[in-house]
MDTraj code that builds the backbone (N, CA, C; nanometers):
import mdtraj as md
import numpy as np

residues = "MET ASP ILE ARG VAL GLN GLU LEU LEU ASP ARG ILE LYS HIS ASP GLY LEU GLU SER ALA GLU ALA GLU ALA GLY LYS ILE ARG ALA GLU ALA GLN ALA GLN ALA LYS GLY ILE VAL ASP ALA ALA LYS ALA GLU ALA LYS ALA LEU VAL ASP ALA ALA LYS ALA ASP ALA ALA ARG ALA GLU GLU ALA GLY ARG ALA ALA LEU ALA GLN ALA SER ARG ASP LEU VAL LEU ALA PHE ARG ALA ASP ILE ASP LYS LEU LEU SER SER ILE VAL ARG THR ASP THR GLU LYS ALA MET GLY ALA ASP ALA LEU ALA ARG ILE ILE PRO THR ILE VAL GLU GLN TRP ALA LYS ASP GLY ARG ASP ASP LEU SER VAL LEU LEU PRO GLU SER ASP LEU ALA PRO VAL GLU ALA GLN LEU ARG SER ARG LEU SER ASP LYS LEU ARG SER GLY VAL GLU LEU LYS PRO VAL LYS GLY ALA LYS ALA GLY PHE ARG ILE GLY GLU LYS ASN GLY ALA ALA TYR TYR ASP PHE SER ALA ASP ALA VAL ALA ASP MET LEU SER ALA TYR LEU ASN THR ARG LEU ALA ALA ILE MET SER SER ALA LEU LYS".split()
xyz = np.array([
    [-1.3556, 17.0534, -10.6453],
    [-1.3295, 16.9845, -10.5205],
    [-1.3430, 16.8344, -10.5385],
    [-1.4387, 16.7937, -10.6114],
    [-1.4601, 16.6533, -10.6353],
    [-1.3444, 16.5944, -10.7150],
    [-1.2945, 16.6774, -10.8054],
    [-1.1838, 16.6299, -10.8872],
    [-1.0612, 16.6098, -10.7999],
    [-1.0360, 16.6989, -10.7101],
    [-0.9210, 16.6860, -10.6211],
    [-0.9336, 16.5641, -10.5316],
    [-1.0514, 16.5444, -10.4827],
    [-1.0729, 16.4284, -10.3945],
    [-1.0484, 16.3014, -10.4761],
    [-1.0992, 16.3051, -10.5963],
    [-1.0832, 16.1869, -10.6813],
    [-0.9353, 16.1645, -10.7126],
    [-0.8646, 16.2749, -10.7420],
    [-0.7213, 16.2635, -10.7689],
    [-0.6469, 16.2113, -10.6461],
    [-0.6905, 16.2642, -10.5309],
    [-0.6284, 16.2222, -10.4043],
    [-0.6537, 16.0742, -10.3805],
    [-0.7737, 16.0346, -10.4062],
    [-0.8084, 15.8934, -10.3866],
    [-0.7300, 15.8060, -10.4851],
    [-0.7231, 15.8541, -10.6103],
    [-0.6477, 15.7775, -10.7100],
    [-0.5004, 15.7675, -10.6701],
    [-0.4495, 15.8797, -10.6194],
    [-0.3098, 15.8812, -10.5781],
    [-0.2837, 15.7873, -10.4601],
    [-0.3739, 15.7937, -10.3633],
    [-0.3596, 15.7045, -10.2453],
    [-0.3680, 15.5592, -10.2897],
    [-0.4613, 15.5358, -10.3777],
    [-0.4795, 15.3991, -10.4255],
    [-0.3541, 15.3538, -10.5001],
    [-0.3052, 15.4411, -10.5880],
    [-0.1869, 15.4078, -10.6669],
    [-0.0648, 15.3851, -10.5757],
    [-0.0474, 15.4824, -10.4822],
    [0.0668, 15.4695, -10.3888],
    [0.0540, 15.3440, -10.3026],
    [-0.0671, 15.3146, -10.2601],
    [-0.0925, 15.1961, -10.1762],
    [-0.0625, 15.0676, -10.2517],
    [-0.1056, 15.0677, -10.3783],
    [-0.0818, 14.9496, -10.4603],
    [0.0678, 14.9312, -10.4833],
    [0.1378, 15.0394, -10.5149],
    [0.2819, 15.0309, -10.5363],
    [0.3525, 14.9823, -10.4101],
    [0.3088, 15.0418, -10.2966],
    [0.3689, 15.0033, -10.1676],
    [0.3403, 14.8568, -10.1364],
    [0.2140, 14.8176, -10.1624],
    [0.1746, 14.6788, -10.1346],
    [0.2515, 14.5838, -10.2258],
    [0.2638, 14.6233, -10.3544],
    [0.3377, 14.5390, -10.4475],
    [0.4858, 14.5292, -10.4079],
    [0.5421, 14.6420, -10.3652],
    [0.6817, 14.6416, -10.3215],
    [0.6984, 14.5530, -10.1988],
    [0.6053, 14.5651, -10.1049],
    [0.6104, 14.4831, -9.9819],
    [0.5945, 14.3359, -10.0168],
    [0.4990, 14.3099, -10.1094],
    [0.4766, 14.1711, -10.1500],
    [0.6015, 14.1154, -10.2182],
    [0.6649, 14.1968, -10.3017],
    [0.7882, 14.1538, -10.3674],
    [0.8982, 14.1239, -10.2670],
    [0.9072, 14.2119, -10.1675],
    [1.0073, 14.1930, -10.0628],
    [0.9813, 14.0631, -9.9867],
    [0.8517, 14.0408, -9.9530],
    [0.8148, 13.9180, -9.8791],
    [0.8436, 13.7948, -9.9646],
    [0.8082, 13.8074, -10.0983],
    [0.8355, 13.6949, -10.1878],
    [0.9855, 13.6650, -10.1936],
    [1.0692, 13.7702, -10.2059],
    [1.2151, 13.7529, -10.2131],
    [1.2688, 13.6875, -10.0861],
    [1.2188, 13.7344, -9.9709],
    [1.2624, 13.6761, -9.8427],
    [1.2202, 13.5297, -9.8321],
    [1.0961, 13.5039, -9.8764],
    [1.0443, 13.3661, -9.8704],
    [1.1261, 13.2754, -9.9613],
    [1.1569, 13.3283, -10.0818],
    [1.2368, 13.2490, -10.1745],
    [1.3770, 13.2240, -10.1178],
    [1.4355, 13.3274, -10.0557],
    [1.5679, 13.3118, -9.9966],
    [1.5648, 13.2096, -9.8825],
    [1.4567, 13.2198, -9.7993],
    [1.4437, 13.1226, -9.6885],
    [1.4231, 12.9813, -9.7421],
    [1.3399, 12.9706, -9.8459],
    [1.3131, 12.8389, -9.9043],
    [1.4421, 12.7805, -9.9617],
    [1.5182, 12.8647, -10.0314],
    [1.6456, 12.8188, -10.0873],
    [1.7412, 12.7748, -9.9762],
    [1.7448, 12.8532, -9.8669],
    [1.8305, 12.8168, -9.7533],
    [1.7891, 12.6838, -9.6930],
    [1.6561, 12.6645, -9.6801],
    [1.6056, 12.5386, -9.6233],
    [1.6410, 12.4217, -9.7151],
    [1.6199, 12.4433, -9.8468],
    [1.6511, 12.3374, -9.9436],
    [1.8002, 12.3069, -9.9418],
    [1.8841, 12.4137, -9.9417],
    [2.0298, 12.3923, -9.9384],
    [2.0723, 12.3188, -9.8123],
    [2.0150, 12.3585, -9.6983],
    [2.0470, 12.2925, -9.5710],
    [2.0033, 12.1465, -9.5735],
    [1.8843, 12.1225, -9.6303],
    [1.8336, 11.9856, -9.6393],
    [1.9243, 11.9019, -9.7292],
    [1.9670, 11.9614, -9.8425],
    [2.0571, 11.8895, -9.9333],
    [2.1903, 11.8587, -9.8637],
    [2.2434, 11.9578, -9.7924],
    [2.3703, 11.9380, -9.7220],
    [2.3570, 11.8295, -9.6159],
    [2.2449, 11.8336, -9.5427],
    [2.2220, 11.7319, -9.4383],
    [2.2061, 11.5943, -9.5016],
    [2.1311, 11.5887, -9.6134],
    [2.1122, 11.4611, -9.6828],
    [2.2460, 11.4077, -9.7327],
    [2.3296, 11.4965, -9.7884],
    [2.4619, 11.4548, -9.8366],
    [2.5480, 11.4041, -9.7216],
    [2.5429, 11.4763, -9.6076],
    [2.6198, 11.4330, -9.4909],
    [2.5739, 11.2955, -9.4431],
    [2.4398, 11.2738, -9.4435],
    [2.3862, 11.1438, -9.4024],
    [2.4296, 11.0333, -9.4998],
    [2.4237, 11.0650, -9.6310],
    [2.4649, 10.9660, -9.7315],
    [2.6139, 10.9353, -9.7168],
    [2.6961, 11.0412, -9.6980],
    [2.8405, 11.0207, -9.6809],
    [2.8698, 10.9372, -9.5567],
    [2.7984, 10.9690, -9.4477],
    [2.8179, 10.8925, -9.3237],
    [2.7766, 10.7474, -9.3432],
    [2.6647, 10.7267, -9.4148],
    [2.6175, 10.5902, -9.4399],
    [2.7185, 10.5145, -9.5260],
    [2.7740, 10.5841, -9.6284],
    [2.8750, 10.5195, -9.7132],
    [2.9995, 10.4837, -9.6324],
    [3.0417, 10.5768, -9.5457],
    [3.1603, 10.5516, -9.4626],
    [3.1351, 10.4339, -9.3688],
    [3.0140, 10.4302, -9.3078],
    [2.9789, 10.3180, -9.2192],
    [2.9781, 10.1866, -9.2967],
    [2.9208, 10.1906, -9.4187],
    [2.9156, 10.0695, -9.5011],
    [3.0561, 10.0238, -9.5380],
    [3.1447, 10.1209, -9.5725],
    [3.2832, 10.0861, -9.6078],
    [3.3554, 10.0248, -9.4879],
    [3.3333, 10.0864, -9.3680],
    [3.3960, 10.0319, -9.2469],
    [3.3440, 9.8919, -9.2174],
    [3.2120, 9.8734, -9.2327],
    [3.1523, 9.7422, -9.2067],
    [3.2053, 9.6388, -9.3065],
    [3.2188, 9.6806, -9.4342],
    [3.2714, 9.5888, -9.5356],
    [3.4163, 9.5519, -9.5058],
    [3.4951, 9.6527, -9.4671],
    [3.6364, 9.6275, -9.4342],
    [3.6473, 9.5359, -9.3127],
    [3.5633, 9.5635, -9.2118],
    [3.5640, 9.4784, -9.0917],
    [3.5216, 9.3362, -9.1273],
    [3.4218, 9.3253, -9.2161],
    [3.3770, 9.1931, -9.2600],
    [3.4870, 9.1181, -9.3338],
    [3.5586, 9.1913, -9.4211],
    [3.6690, 9.1280, -9.4933],
    [3.7794, 9.0841, -9.3980],
    [3.8114, 9.1713, -9.3017],
    [3.9159, 9.1377, -9.2038],
    [3.8748, 9.0152, -9.1216],
    [3.7464, 9.0128, -9.0804],
    [3.6971, 8.8996, -9.0015],
    [3.7005, 8.7713, -9.0846],
    [3.6634, 8.7822, -9.2119],
    [3.6656, 8.6661, -9.3002],
    [3.8087, 8.6169, -9.3227],
    [3.9005, 8.7131, -9.3419],
    [4.0413, 8.6756, -9.3599],
    [4.0955, 8.6067, -9.2351],
    [4.0612, 8.6614, -9.1173],
    [4.1077, 8.6009, -8.9914],
    [4.0478, 8.4620, -8.9734],
    [3.9172, 8.4491, -9.0052],
    [3.8523, 8.3183, -8.9935],
    [3.9175, 8.2183, -9.0890],
    [3.9526, 8.2652, -9.2106],
    [4.0193, 8.1773, -9.3074],
    [4.1556, 8.1334, -9.2552],
    [4.2315, 8.2309, -9.1989],
    [4.3629, 8.1960, -9.1424],
    [4.3472, 8.0957, -9.0275],
    [4.2491, 8.1207, -8.9404],
    [4.2261, 8.0300, -8.8270],
    [4.1906, 7.8902, -8.8755],
    [4.1069, 7.8855, -8.9811],
    [4.0666, 7.7559, -9.0355],
    [4.1866, 7.6806, -9.0924],
    [4.2694, 7.7528, -9.1678],
    [4.3887, 7.6904, -9.2275],
    [4.4832, 7.6414, -9.1174],
    [4.5041, 7.7260, -9.0137],
    [4.5926, 7.6865, -8.9040],
    [4.5379, 7.5650, -8.8288],
    [4.4052, 7.5645, -8.8055],
    [4.3436, 7.4506, -8.7359],
    [4.3556, 7.3243, -8.8210],
    [4.3322, 7.3394, -8.9515],
    [4.3441, 7.2259, -9.0428],
    [4.4878, 7.1738, -9.0435],
    [4.5826, 7.2684, -9.0512],
    [4.7240, 7.2283, -9.0517],
    [4.7606, 7.1572, -8.9214],
    [4.7116, 7.2102, -8.8091],
    [4.7420, 7.1463, -8.6801],
    [4.6858, 7.0040, -8.6762],
    [4.5641, 6.9870, -8.7298],
    [4.5048, 6.8525, -8.7328],
    [4.5851, 6.7586, -8.8222],
    [4.6278, 6.8104, -8.9387],
    [4.7076, 6.7279, -9.0302],
    [4.8430, 6.6944, -8.9666],
    [4.9050, 6.7957, -8.9016],
    [5.0326, 6.7714, -8.8324],
    [5.0178, 6.6595, -8.7293],
    [4.9098, 6.6704, -8.6527],
    [4.8859, 6.5713, -8.5470],
    [4.8654, 6.4320, -8.6077],
    [4.7857, 6.4272, -8.7147],
    [4.7590, 6.2994, -8.7809],
    [4.8873, 6.2409, -8.8401],
    [4.9651, 6.3250, -8.9094],
    [5.0916, 6.2779, -8.9673],
    [5.1865, 6.2275, -8.8596],
    [5.1965, 6.3042, -8.7508],
    [5.2862, 6.2635, -8.6418],
    [5.2443, 6.1289, -8.5841],
    [5.1131, 6.1100, -8.5696],
    [5.0627, 5.9834, -8.5158],
    [5.0944, 5.8676, -8.6104],
    [5.0718, 5.8907, -8.7403],
    [5.1007, 5.7859, -8.8399],
    [5.2497, 5.7544, -8.8419],
    [5.3317, 5.8595, -8.8441],
    [5.4776, 5.8399, -8.8483],
    [5.5250, 5.7641, -8.7253],
    [5.4750, 5.8038, -8.6068],
    [5.5173, 5.7379, -8.4828],
    [5.4783, 5.5895, -8.4842],
    [5.3539, 5.5595, -8.5242],
    [5.3069, 5.4206, -8.5271],
    [5.3861, 5.3379, -8.6275],
    [5.4042, 5.3937, -8.7479],
    [5.4761, 5.3193, -8.8514],
    [5.6249, 5.3043, -8.8178],
    [5.6816, 5.4056, -8.7531],
    [5.8226, 5.3961, -8.7136],
    [5.8415, 5.2870, -8.6092],
    [5.7510, 5.2806, -8.5132],
    [5.7599, 5.1754, -8.4111],
    [5.7493, 5.0369, -8.4748],
    [5.6583, 5.0248, -8.5735],
    [5.6433, 4.8953, -8.6416],
    [5.7698, 4.8618, -8.7212],
    [5.8244, 4.9617, -8.7898],
    [5.9417, 4.9394, -8.8750],
    [6.0666, 4.9084, -8.7934],
    [6.0712, 4.9542, -8.6682],
    [6.1906, 4.9343, -8.5862],
    [6.1707, 4.8228, -8.4845],
    [6.1063, 4.7165, -8.5290],
    [6.0863, 4.6000, -8.4430],
    [6.2137, 4.5188, -8.4281],
    [6.2053, 4.4091, -8.3550],
    [6.3224, 4.3256, -8.3236],
    [6.3924, 4.2743, -8.4491],
    [6.3150, 4.2336, -8.5509],
    [6.3774, 4.1798, -8.6732],
    [6.4619, 4.2854, -8.7420],
    [6.4084, 4.4066, -8.7536],
    [6.4831, 4.5152, -8.8197],
    [6.6085, 4.5498, -8.7396],
    [6.5945, 4.5589, -8.6083],
    [6.7098, 4.5929, -8.5244],
    [6.8179, 4.4858, -8.5326],
    [6.7751, 4.3596, -8.5413],
    [6.8703, 4.2495, -8.5494],
    [6.9522, 4.2572, -8.6780],
    [6.8977, 4.3222, -8.7827],
    [6.9733, 4.3412, -8.9073],
    [7.0540, 4.4709, -8.9040],
    [6.9980, 4.5765, -8.8458],
    [7.0602, 4.7092, -8.8513],
    [7.1792, 4.7207, -8.7565],
    [7.1597, 4.6811, -8.6315],
    [7.2617, 4.7071, -8.5290],
    [7.3943, 4.6376, -8.5584],
    [7.3950, 4.5100, -8.5966],
    [7.5258, 4.4490, -8.6294],
    [7.5992, 4.5244, -8.7405],
    [7.5257, 4.5743, -8.8388],
    [7.5886, 4.6502, -8.9477],
    [7.6522, 4.7781, -8.8945],
    [7.5803, 4.8482, -8.8061],
    [7.6337, 4.9721, -8.7483],
    [7.7574, 4.9415, -8.6631],
    [7.7457, 4.8374, -8.5826],
    [7.8583, 4.8013, -8.4946],
    [7.9818, 4.7644, -8.5788],
    [7.9612, 4.6891, -8.6864],
    [8.0741, 4.6522, -8.7746],
    [8.1390, 4.7774, -8.8346],
    [8.0578, 4.8714, -8.8758],
    [8.1103, 4.9946, -8.9356],
    [8.1899, 5.0750, -8.8335],
    [8.1371, 5.0856, -8.7106],
    [8.2087, 5.1582, -8.6064],
    [8.3402, 5.0883, -8.5722],
    [8.3384, 4.9531, -8.5764],
    [8.4606, 4.8773, -8.5470],
    [8.5681, 4.9075, -8.6509],
    [8.5286, 4.9278, -8.7767],
    [8.6257, 4.9629, -8.8820],
    [8.6905, 5.0978, -8.8541],
    [8.6157, 5.1863, -8.7853],
    [8.6695, 5.3184, -8.7494],
    [8.7482, 5.3141, -8.6195],
    [8.7694, 5.1924, -8.5654],
    [8.8488, 5.1775, -8.4441],
    [8.7700, 5.1986, -8.3157],
    [8.6382, 5.2004, -8.3258],
    [8.5572, 5.2171, -8.2051],
    [8.4826, 5.0869, -8.1789],
    [8.5287, 5.0115, -8.0804],
    [8.4591, 4.8867, -8.0485],
    [8.4161, 4.8814, -7.9024],
    [8.4414, 4.9883, -7.8281],
    [8.3994, 4.9942, -7.6883],
    [8.2624, 5.0615, -7.6843],
    [8.1619, 4.9866, -7.7290],
    [8.0291, 5.0439, -7.7536],
    [7.9239, 4.9950, -7.6560],
    [7.8236, 5.0768, -7.6392],
    [7.7082, 5.0412, -7.5574],
    [7.5830, 5.0602, -7.6425],
    [7.5000, 4.9576, -7.6472],
    [7.3757, 4.9630, -7.7248],
    [7.2589, 4.9461, -7.6278],
    [7.1708, 5.0437, -7.6246],
    [7.0543, 5.0390, -7.5362],
    [6.9318, 5.0023, -7.6191],
    [6.8610, 4.8975, -7.5748],
    [6.7475, 4.8433, -7.6511],
    [6.6255, 4.8241, -7.5627],
    [6.5059, 4.8194, -7.6230],
    [6.3885, 4.7770, -7.5459],
    [6.4113, 4.6345, -7.4956],
    [6.3608, 4.6049, -7.3798],
    [6.3836, 4.4728, -7.3191],
    [6.3419, 4.3589, -7.4113],
    [6.2304, 4.3799, -7.4846],
    [6.1781, 4.2717, -7.5695],
    [6.2672, 4.2451, -7.6909],
    [6.3502, 4.3411, -7.7303],
    [6.4345, 4.3243, -7.8498],
    [6.5771, 4.2782, -7.8173],
    [6.6096, 4.2723, -7.6911],
    [6.7476, 4.2440, -7.6526],
    [6.7948, 4.1064, -7.7004],
    [6.7188, 4.0023, -7.6762],
    [6.7615, 3.8653, -7.7103],
    [6.7822, 3.8468, -7.8610],
    [6.6878, 3.8867, -7.9482],
    [6.7106, 3.8667, -8.0924],
    [6.8329, 3.9427, -8.1452],
    [6.8535, 4.0636, -8.0974],
    [6.9676, 4.1428, -8.1438],
    [7.0976, 4.0794, -8.0951],
    [7.0992, 4.0350, -7.9714],
    [7.2196, 3.9720, -7.9169],
    [7.2563, 3.8462, -7.9954],
    [7.1547, 3.7697, -8.0363],
    [7.1799, 3.6478, -8.1153],
    [7.2424, 3.6846, -8.2499],
    [7.1951, 3.7893, -8.3123],
    [7.2517, 3.8317, -8.4409],
    [7.3959, 3.8797, -8.4245],
    [7.4211, 3.9528, -8.3147],
    [7.5572, 4.0000, -8.2897],
    [7.6515, 3.8821, -8.2728],
    [7.6099, 3.7823, -8.2011],
    [7.6943, 3.6643, -8.1786],
    [7.7236, 3.5922, -8.3096],
    [7.6226, 3.5851, -8.3956],
    [7.6422, 3.5089, -8.5194],
    [7.7224, 3.5875, -8.6230],
    [7.7183, 3.7211, -8.6195],
    [7.7833, 3.7999, -8.7247],
    [7.9176, 3.8599, -8.6857],
    [7.9409, 3.8834, -8.5560],
    [8.0606, 3.9568, -8.5165],
    [8.1635, 3.8659, -8.4502],
    [8.2873, 3.9060, -8.4582],
    [8.3964, 3.8257, -8.4016],
    [8.3936, 3.8307, -8.2496],
    [8.4650, 3.7347, -8.1884],
    [8.4737, 3.7293, -8.0419],
    [8.5363, 3.8576, -7.9877],
    [8.6373, 3.9046, -8.0576],
    [8.7060, 4.0248, -8.0109],
    [8.6109, 4.1439, -8.0056],
    [8.5303, 4.1597, -8.1118],
    [8.4365, 4.2720, -8.1174],
    [8.3253, 4.2542, -8.0148],
    [8.2765, 4.1300, -8.0041],
    [8.1681, 4.1045, -7.9085],
    [8.2099, 4.1399, -7.7666],
    [8.3352, 4.1192, -7.7382],
    [8.3810, 4.1469, -7.6018],
    [8.3757, 4.2963, -7.5702],
    [8.3829, 4.3804, -7.6725],
    [8.3799, 4.5241, -7.6476],
    [8.2422, 4.5858, -7.6602],
    [8.1433, 4.5087, -7.7020],
    [8.0080, 4.5621, -7.7217],
    [7.9205, 4.5214, -7.6037],
    [7.8552, 4.6201, -7.5479],
    [7.7687, 4.5957, -7.4324],
    [7.6241, 4.6246, -7.4728],
    [7.5371, 4.5268, -7.4528],
    [7.3937, 4.5444, -7.4797],
    [7.3215, 4.5636, -7.3481],
    [7.2380, 4.6677, -7.3427],
    [7.1645, 4.6948, -7.2186],
    [7.0162, 4.7140, -7.2495],
    [6.9302, 4.6598, -7.1639],
    [6.7870, 4.6826, -7.1839],
    [6.7462, 4.8196, -7.1268],
    [6.6459, 4.8794, -7.1894],
    [6.5912, 5.0071, -7.1399],
    [6.4443, 4.9847, -7.1092],
    [6.4091, 5.0013, -6.9833],
    [6.2686, 4.9821, -6.9443],
    [6.1825, 5.0930, -7.0029],
    [6.0667, 5.0535, -7.0512],
    [5.9712, 5.1518, -7.1027],
    [5.9921, 5.1923, -7.2469],
    [6.1087, 5.1565, -7.3051],
    [6.1324, 5.1906, -7.4460],
    [6.0455, 5.1007, -7.5330],
    [5.9841, 5.1599, -7.6370],
    [5.8935, 5.0827, -7.7226],
    [5.9659, 5.0189, -7.8403],
    [6.0486, 5.0970, -7.9068],
    [6.1168, 5.0455, -8.0259],
    [6.2389, 5.1311, -8.0540],
    [6.3287, 5.0766, -8.1378],
    [6.4487, 5.1509, -8.1731],
    [6.5633, 5.1224, -8.0783],
    [6.6663, 5.2085, -8.0836],
    [6.7834, 5.1862, -7.9988],
    [6.8646, 5.3147, -7.9875],
    [6.9545, 5.3135, -7.8897],
    [7.0562, 5.4183, -7.8761],
    [7.1907, 5.3490, -7.8742],
    [7.2853, 5.4096, -7.9446],
    [7.4187, 5.3491, -7.9483],
    [7.5220, 5.4588, -7.9242],
    [7.6249, 5.4240, -7.8498],
    [7.7283, 5.5228, -7.8224],
    [7.8482, 5.4584, -7.7560],
    [7.9465, 5.5404, -7.7268],
    [8.0652, 5.4905, -7.6581],
    [8.0296, 5.4641, -7.5120],
    [8.0933, 5.3645, -7.4541],
    [8.0587, 5.3264, -7.3169],
    [8.0826, 5.4396, -7.2185],
    [8.1824, 5.5236, -7.2470],
    [8.2115, 5.6333, -7.1535],
    [8.1090, 5.7475, -7.1648],
    [8.0160, 5.7350, -7.2606],
    [7.9108, 5.8368, -7.2733],
    [7.9541, 5.9624, -7.3448],
    [8.0746, 5.9612, -7.4053],
    [8.1246, 6.0818, -7.4722],
    [8.0383, 6.1188, -7.5919],
    [7.9858, 6.0188, -7.6612],
    [7.9007, 6.0461, -7.7771],
    [7.8004, 5.9329, -7.7919],
    [7.6809, 5.9673, -7.8330],
    [7.5823, 5.8627, -7.8609],
    [7.4871, 5.9125, -7.9689],
    [7.4226, 5.8192, -8.0331],
    [7.3220, 5.8489, -8.1347],
    [7.1908, 5.7866, -8.0917],
    [7.0850, 5.8663, -8.1028],
    [6.9529, 5.8211, -8.0591],
    [6.8708, 5.7787, -8.1805],
    [6.8506, 5.6479, -8.1948],
    [6.7683, 5.5942, -8.3018],
    [6.6426, 5.5303, -8.2433],
    [6.5985, 5.5836, -8.1281],
    [6.4743, 5.5315, -8.0704],
    [6.3594, 5.5690, -8.1640],
    [6.2506, 5.4928, -8.1561],
    [6.1353, 5.5206, -8.2426],
    [6.0854, 5.6625, -8.2207],
    [6.0870, 5.7089, -8.0959],
    [6.0397, 5.8449, -8.0673],
    [6.1281, 5.9490, -8.1342],
    [6.2606, 5.9323, -8.1239],
    [6.3527, 6.0303, -8.1821],
    [6.3410, 6.0321, -8.3342],
    [6.3357, 5.9134, -8.3951],
    [6.3239, 5.9057, -8.5410],
    [6.1899, 5.9612, -8.5874],
    [6.0831, 5.9281, -8.5132],
    [5.9495, 5.9790, -8.5483],
    [5.9453, 6.1307, -8.5378],
    [6.0071, 6.1879, -8.4330],
    [6.0110, 6.3345, -8.4183],
    [6.0844, 6.3992, -8.5353],
    [6.1953, 6.3376, -8.5751],
    [6.2743, 6.3910, -8.6862],
    [6.1942, 6.3851, -8.8169],
    [6.1305, 6.2712, -8.8431],
    [6.0505, 6.2574, -8.9645],
    [5.9302, 6.3508, -8.9627],
    [5.8655, 6.3631, -8.8467],
    [5.7487, 6.4508, -8.8345],
    [5.7866, 6.5961, -8.8600],
    [5.9013, 6.6374, -8.8050],
    [5.9468, 6.7750, -8.8264],
    [5.9689, 6.8006, -8.9752],
    [6.0295, 6.7047, -9.0438],
    [6.0528, 6.7185, -9.1878],
    [5.9202, 6.7241, -9.2633],
    [5.8298, 6.6306, -9.2317],
    [5.7009, 6.6260, -9.3013],
    [5.6178, 6.7503, -9.2739],
    [5.6200, 6.7986, -9.1490],
    [5.5423, 6.9174, -9.1143],
    [5.5952, 7.0410, -9.1865],
    [5.7284, 7.0485, -9.2028],
    [5.7861, 7.1602, -9.2775],
    [5.7445, 7.1534, -9.4235],
    [5.7488, 7.0341, -9.4809],
    [5.7070, 7.0163, -9.6203],
    [5.5585, 7.0467, -9.6361],
    [5.4774, 7.0012, -9.5384],
    [5.3335, 7.0283, -9.5433],
    [5.3067, 7.1776, -9.5370],
    [5.3783, 7.2489, -9.4497],
    [5.3615, 7.3939, -9.4380],
    [5.3937, 7.4613, -9.5708],
    [5.5006, 7.4160, -9.6370],
    [5.5386, 7.4759, -9.7653],
    [5.4332, 7.4482, -9.8714],
    [5.3795, 7.3275, -9.8724],
    [5.2757, 7.2910, -9.9702],
    [5.1502, 7.3737, -9.9475],
    [5.1100, 7.3883, -9.8199],
    [4.9882, 7.4642, -9.7886],
    [5.0073, 7.6123, -9.8208],
    [5.1245, 7.6657, -9.7898],
    [5.1520, 7.8071, -9.8221],
    [5.1449, 7.8296, -9.9709],
    [5.1998, 7.7356, -10.0478],
    [5.1972, 7.7461, -10.1930],
    [5.0540, 7.7380, -10.2455],
    [4.9727, 7.6522, -10.1850],
    [4.8344, 7.6345, -10.2307],
    [4.7486, 7.7564, -10.1993],
    [4.7842, 7.8320, -10.0960],
    [4.7027, 7.9463, -10.0541],
    [4.7339, 8.0727, -10.1336],
    [4.8388, 8.0718, -10.2152],
    [4.8759, 8.1917, -10.2907],
    [4.7844, 8.2114, -10.4096],
])
top = md.Topology()
chain = top.add_chain()
for i, resn in enumerate(residues, 1):
    res = top.add_residue(resn, chain, resSeq=i)
    for name in ("N", "CA", "C"):
        top.add_atom(name, md.element.get_by_symbol(name[0]), res)
traj = md.Trajectory(xyz[None], top)
């Protein structure tokens, strides 16, 4: 009887140990699977965070580059506008100085003589009031009576420098006022400046 009890006890103990070991193995396997799942999820989340951070950094860098490019363009345009303004001011001032009474007194008789050769002597010349007398004196000294009779000199109030010349009937005229010449020169210089700046920025 004692032997049977002992065998029974040994058997229960053995079966219990096997069962406990099997249960422990099962718990260990589940724990390992859960741990692996947690680690995998953490890795995936970390990767997603890193990818999102990289994407944000790339967007921020691209936005920064775009902002810098726009600021550079704005700076160049502002600089060009300032240079255009400065050039226009210089051209206008120098043109007014260059087209004073002495210059007009030399230029206009030459133009009138040339037009007379083309058979056009019924001319009207519009001048600033201050330049009228010197130019008229030059016309009298250089041109014939016949030509002088067909040329009409008129003062223009408010004109600073230069002149306009055309047929008396108004069919055609040429504007050589300081403003018109300065605008023409400024347009040319500004176009050349734009080309130079574009070339320098490449």
